[in-house]
C-alpha positions in Angstrom: -15.9 -5.9 15.4 -12.1 -7.5 15.0 -11.0 -5.1 12.7 -12.3 -2.1 14.4 -10.4 -3.6 18.0 -7.2 -4.2 15.8 -6.9 -0.7 14.7 -6.8 0.7 18.0 -4.9 -1.6 19.4 -2.3 -0.7 16.9 -3.3 3.2 17.2 -2.6 3.1 21.1 0.8 1.4 20.3 2.2 3.1 17.3 0.9 6.7 18.8 3.6 5.3 22.1 6.4 4.1 20.5 6.7 7.0 17.1 5.9 10.4 16.5 3.3 10.0 13.6 2.4 12.5 11.3 0.1 12.6 8.1 0.6 15.0 5.7 -2.6 15.4 2.6 -5.1 14.0 4.2 -7.3 16.6 1.8 -6.2 13.8 -0.7 -7.6 11.0 0.6 -11.6 10.7 0.0 -13.0 7.6 1.6 -15.9 7.4 -0.6 -13.7 7.2 -3.9 -12.4 3.2 -3.9 -8.6 3.2 -5.1 -5.2 1.2 -5.9 -3.2 2.4 -2.7 0.6 2.4 -4.1 3.4 3.6 -1.3 6.8 2.5 -1.4 8.0 0.2 1.2 10.7 -0.1 3.8 9.6 -2.3 6.4 7.3 -5.1 7.3 5.2 -2.7 9.5 4.5 -0.1 6.5 0.5 -1.7 5.8 -0.2 -1.8 9.5 1.1 1.9 10.3 -0.7 3.3 7.0 -3.8 1.2 7.7 -3.8 2.2 11.5 -3.5 6.4 10.5 -6.1 6.8 7.6 -9.5 7.3 8.6 -11.0 3.9 7.1 -10.8 0.6 6.6 -8.9 -0.5 3.6 -7.8 -3.9 1.8 -3.9 -4.9 1.3 -2.4 -7.7 -0.9 0.6 -9.5 1.1 2.5 -12.4 0.6 1.1 -15.9 1.2 3.8 -16.8 3.7 2.1 -14.3 6.3 -0.9 -16.1 6.1 1.1 -19.7 7.3 -0.5 -20.3 9.9 -4.1 -19.8 11.8 -3.2 -17.5 14.2 -1.3 -15.3 11.6 -4.0 -16.2 8.9 -6.8 -14.9 11.6 -4.5 -11.5 12.3 -3.7 -10.5 8.5 -7.3 -11.5 7.7 -8.7 -8.9 10.3 -6.4 -6.3 9.5 -7.7 -6.2 5.7 -5.1 -8.7 4.9 -5.5 -11.6 1.6 -2.3 -13.5 0.6 -0.5 -13.7 -3.6 1.6 -15.6 -4.5 4.5 -14.0 -5.6 6.6 -16.9 -7.4 4.0 -16.3 -10.2 0.9 -14.6 -11.5 -1.5 -15.0 -8.7 -4.9 -15.0 -10.7 -7.1 -15.7 -7.4 -5.4 -12.1 -5.8 -5.5 -10.4 -9.1 -9.6 -11.6 -8.7 -9.8 -11.2 -5.2 -8.3 -7.2 -5.4 -10.7 -6.7 -8.6 -13.5 -8.0 -6.2 -12.8 -5.2 -3.6 -12.6 -2.4 -5.7 -15.4 -2.7 -7.5 -17.2 -3.3 -4.4 -16.3 0.2 -3.5 -13.2 -1.3 -1.6 -9.5 0.5 -1.8 -6.9 -1.8 -1.9 -3.1 -1.0 -1.2 -0.8 -3.3 -3.7 3.3 -2.8 -3.0 4.1 -2.0 -6.6 7.6 -3.2 -6.4 6.6 -6.6 -4.8 9.1 -6.5 -2.4 10.5 -4.5 0.6 13.0 -1.9 -0.3 15.8 -0.6 1.8 17.3 2.2 -1.1 16.1 5.3 -2.0 15.4 4.7 -6.1 12.4 2.6 -6.5 12.8 -0.8 -7.7 11.3 -1.8 -11.3 7.5 -2.2 -10.5 5.0 -4.9 -11.0 2.4 -4.4 -14.2 -0.3 -5.4 -11.8 -0.8 -2.6 -9.9 -1.2 -0.7 -13.6 -3.6 -3.6 -14.7 -5.9 -4.0 -11.6 -6.8 -0.3 -11.5 -6.6 0.3 -14.7 -8.8 -2.9 -15.1 -11.4 -1.8 -12.1 -11.4 1.6 -13.1 -10.3 3.2 -10.3 -7.2 5.6 -10.0 -4.1 5.1 -8.1 -3.3 6.9 -4.8 0.5 7.3 -4.5 1.9 7.0 -1.3 5.1 7.9 0.9 6.0 6.3 3.8 8.9 7.9 5.7 10.9 6.6 8.7 13.5 4.8 10.4 11.3 3.2 12.7 13.7 3.2 15.6 11.8 4.1 18.7 10.4 7.0 19.3 11.3 8.7 16.0 9.1 10.0 13.6 6.9 8.5 10.7 5.6 10.7 8.0 3.1 9.4 6.2 2.6 11.6 2.9 -0.9 11.3 0.9 -0.3 12.4 -2.6 -2.8 13.5 -5.2 -4.9 10.3 -6.9 -3.4 9.5 -10.6 -5.4 8.2 -13.2 -3.7 5.7 -15.9 -4.5 6.5 -18.7 -3.5 4.5 -22.5 -3.7 5.2 -26.2 -5.2 1.8 -27.2 -5.2 -1.9 -25.5 -2.1 -1.2 -22.6 0.8 -4.0 -22.5 2.3 -5.1 -19.5 5.5 -2.6 -20.1 2.7 0.2 -19.9 1.8 -1.0 -17.2 5.0 -0.9 -15.8 6.2 2.6 -17.4 2.8 4.3 -15.7 3.4 2.9 -12.4 7.2 3.6 -12.4 6.4 7.7 -12.7 4.2 7.4 -10.2 6.8 5.5 -8.1 9.5 8.3 -9.0 7.3 11.1 -7.4 6.8 8.6 -4.2 10.7 8.3 -3.6 11.4 11.7 -4.2 9.7 12.9 -1.1 11.8 10.4 1.1 13.6 12.4 4.0 13.2 10.9 7.1 14.4 7.5 5.7 17.9 8.4 4.4 19.5 8.9 7.7 18.7 5.5 8.8 21.7 4.0 10.3 
């Protein structure tokens, strides 16, 4: 299958050019659908993370990455599905909910873009809203590396977080809850601080 082949190729590639360490494997339950919520320092993040976890996950990616047939084939083969970041993409939200309710996990970058800094950007409400509506927990993940050749890539899988609200949550409620998760994710960054 395409996804197995792609995962194998990237596993070999990344083991050659990086020293990959995965911390917290015991926090990853392949049988539990979840919204995976990592920081986003580099375009390689979803591929690196997807390569070194034991199961296949979906990930939301900007629609521009699906701009031609080859890229569309590749990213969909890796588990990607497009999202229009210029507005509320109902189609992408429905796709994420469908995957989660079907028992799959979905990776979504809560900040909506790459962040070169060491503190989280204000998150979008989507991560919290999708997790809450799907009735699944959030899996915080720290991706930590300079991504220089032969450098270390450290992936920290944190314990699952289940969002709880009093009454019907609003957009700001979702954003505040996810921001607290991201603060813990960023608190574990060590290697990236030395990036030139």
